[in-house]
N, C-alpha and C positions, 0 to 999 in steps of 0.2 A: 792722871790718865784719863784719856776721854775715852767712850765707846758711843760709836755711832751706830743707831738702828735704823734699816729699811726695810719694809715689807712689801712683798710684791706676790699677784695671784696670775697664775697662767692655766689654761685649760687642763685636765690630768694628764690628757694626752700627748700635751707637749714638755712636760715636764723635766724627760731626760734631756730633750732637744736644748732648752732653755737653760738647764744646769751645764751643759758643754759650751753654750754661746757666753754663759758666766766664766766659765775657767779659761776663756779664749779673751774677754774683754774687761771686765770690772775686776776681776782675781787679780792679773797681772800689773794693772795699774796700781792697784793698792799697795802692792808687793814692793813696785818702783819707788813709790812716794817714801821720801824722806820722812822720817818721824812716825812710820803705819810699824805696830808691834805686833799686830795679829788678825786674823779671820775667823768668827764662828760662822758657819754655813749650814741651816737649818731648811727643811722642807718636812712638808704633810700634805697629807691627800686626804680627801673630803669629799667622797663623789667622784662628781666630775671636776672638781677644782682642786689645782696644786698651791699652794701658800708657800713662799720664802721668806725668811728672817733670815738676813745678813747684820750679823753682827761684826763691824771694824773696831779695832784696838787703836789708838793712837796715843802719843807722846802729849800733846796739847793743842790748843784749838787753830796755831801757825801750823801744825803737820793737819789739820784737818783742812783749812785753808787750803794749804798745796794742794790737795787734791782737787776740792769741792769747789773753791774760790772764794771769794770775798763772802759771799751768802752763804754760811756753812750748813742753815739747816735747808736750804733747799737741794733735792733731791738730784741725783746726775744720773742721767739716762743714755745710751748707747744708740746708735743709728737703727738696729733691728728690735730692740726692746717692744716698741708699737707694734710688731709682728707677732710677739710673745703673751704679752701682758694684758690683761682684763682692762685695768684702770692702769691711770699712773699718776700715782699719789706725789703733787708738786712738794711736799715736806717729808724730812726724815728728823728724829728724836735723838738727843744725845745727854748724854749721862756721866756723871763723874762717877770712875772706877772704884768705890771705897775700900772693898773686900773681895776676893777670891778663893776658891778653894785650891789646893795643891790638886795638879792633874793625876790621875792613876797612871801606876804601873812606870812611874818615874823615877830612878832611883838618885839622880840629884836633882837641883834646884832649878834646873832649866824651865821646867814645867810649872814654875808655881809661880804663879800671875801674881800672887799677894806682893810677892818680895819683889815685885817691879814698883809700887807704889809706895810714895813717900808717906813716912809716917805722919 
């Protein structure tokens, strides 16, 4: 499994509007892409800046290509991103997922990401 990591920064005052924008653009496109396995979205505010970290999980680099195109390391932006983001880093980072904790509060293995990783 592949983890694709993207970071973006907005003004703290725009943090909720940008999150809603992500929910209308990138999040649904991730979910609609064959081979997408999940999304973790993080946000932190430090003074006047809000930082977002999106970690998407994919079956393979072929799945990532279906979302991102041939250059999987190139960040994918949407039309209004420039309205919110303080800078637009052209690159993302990928990692191979080798272990993950069981998600708390689940009585089944549906939340056990590690069970999705081939031994």
